[in-house]
C-alpha positions as CSV (number, residue, x, y, z in Angstrom):
1,M,82.8,69.3,363.5
2,L,85.4,68.1,360.6
3,S,84.6,64.5,361.1
4,E,81.1,65.6,360.5
5,G,81.8,67.5,357.1
6,M,82.0,70.9,358.1
7,T,84.8,73.0,356.5
8,F,87.0,75.6,358.1
9,E,88.7,78.5,356.0
10,N,90.9,81.2,356.4
11,H,89.6,84.3,358.2
12,T,93.4,85.5,359.7
13,Y,94.8,84.9,363.2
14,S,93.5,87.9,365.2
15,H,90.9,89.4,362.7
16,P,92.5,92.5,361.9
17,W,91.9,95.2,359.3
18,L,94.4,93.9,356.8
19,S,94.8,97.1,354.8
20,F,96.4,98.7,358.2
21,L,98.9,96.4,358.3
22,N,101.9,96.1,356.1
23,Y,103.0,93.3,353.9
24,E,104.9,91.4,356.5
25,E,102.0,91.6,359.1
26,Q,99.4,90.6,356.8
27,L,101.8,87.6,355.9
28,Y,102.2,86.6,359.5
29,E,98.4,86.8,360.2
30,I,97.6,84.7,357.1
31,E,100.4,81.9,357.8
32,K,99.6,81.8,361.5
33,S,95.9,80.9,361.1
34,L,96.8,78.3,358.4
35,S,99.4,76.8,360.9
36,F,96.3,76.6,363.5
37,L,93.9,75.2,360.8
38,K,96.5,72.7,360.0
39,K,96.8,71.6,363.6
40,L,93.0,71.3,363.6
41,G,93.8,68.8,360.9
42,V,91.9,71.1,358.0
43,N,92.7,70.0,354.7
44,L,94.7,73.0,352.9
45,N,94.5,72.0,349.4
46,N,92.7,74.8,347.9
47,W,92.2,76.7,350.8
48,L,90.0,79.7,351.0
49,M,90.3,83.0,352.5
50,C,87.2,85.3,353.9
51,Y,88.9,88.8,354.5
52,P,88.1,90.1,358.0
53,Y,85.4,92.9,357.5
54,G,85.8,92.8,354.0
55,D,89.0,94.5,354.0
56,Y,92.2,93.7,352.0
57,N,94.8,95.6,349.7
58,K,97.1,94.5,346.7
59,D,99.4,92.9,349.5
60,T,97.0,90.6,350.5
61,I,96.1,89.5,347.2
62,Q,100.0,89.0,346.4
63,I,100.2,86.9,349.8
64,L,97.2,84.4,349.0
65,N,98.9,83.8,345.4
66,K,102.4,83.3,347.1
67,L,100.5,80.8,349.7
68,E,98.2,79.4,347.0
69,S,95.0,80.0,348.1
70,G,92.4,79.0,345.7
71,L,90.0,82.2,346.3
72,A,88.8,84.7,348.6
73,V,85.5,86.4,349.4
74,T,84.8,89.8,350.2
75,T,81.7,91.3,351.8
76,K,80.0,92.7,348.7
77,V,76.9,91.4,348.4
78,A,76.5,89.8,345.0
79,N,76.4,86.6,342.9
80,A,80.0,85.4,342.4
81,S,81.1,85.2,338.6
82,L,84.7,84.7,337.7
83,A,83.4,86.6,334.4
84,Q,83.0,89.7,336.6
85,Y,85.5,89.3,339.5
86,T,88.8,88.0,339.9
87,C,89.0,84.8,342.2
88,F,90.4,87.1,345.3
89,E,87.6,89.6,345.1
90,L,84.5,87.5,345.1
91,P,81.3,88.6,346.4
92,R,79.0,86.5,348.7
93,Y,75.7,86.7,350.4
94,D,75.8,86.3,353.8
95,T,73.0,84.6,356.0
96,N,71.7,88.1,357.1
97,D,71.1,88.9,353.2
98,F,68.2,86.1,353.5
99,I,66.4,87.1,356.7
100,D,63.1,88.7,356.5
101,H,63.6,91.6,359.2
102,K,59.9,92.2,359.3
103,N,59.3,88.9,361.4
104,I,62.1,89.4,363.8
């Protein structure tokens, strides 16, 4: 998939609710995922974070700064604008936001 141009980003290693973990546990989850992605050959320059369940806290943001993440997306549904949101709290659209549920 990498060789065909698909990108892979960080979503933690075991997909926990980050705000229930302390700083060290969050750091472990994020670093372990980065290590796994690196073994796959993923380019980790300007890597991105997608919070599991949209859950994060101030420790998560400190860790992303420390590990030089480019940005992070939440599960908030909206257009991403750096004029309105910080680079570690960007909203996004999920594919489910575009489904016409009447025709399913």
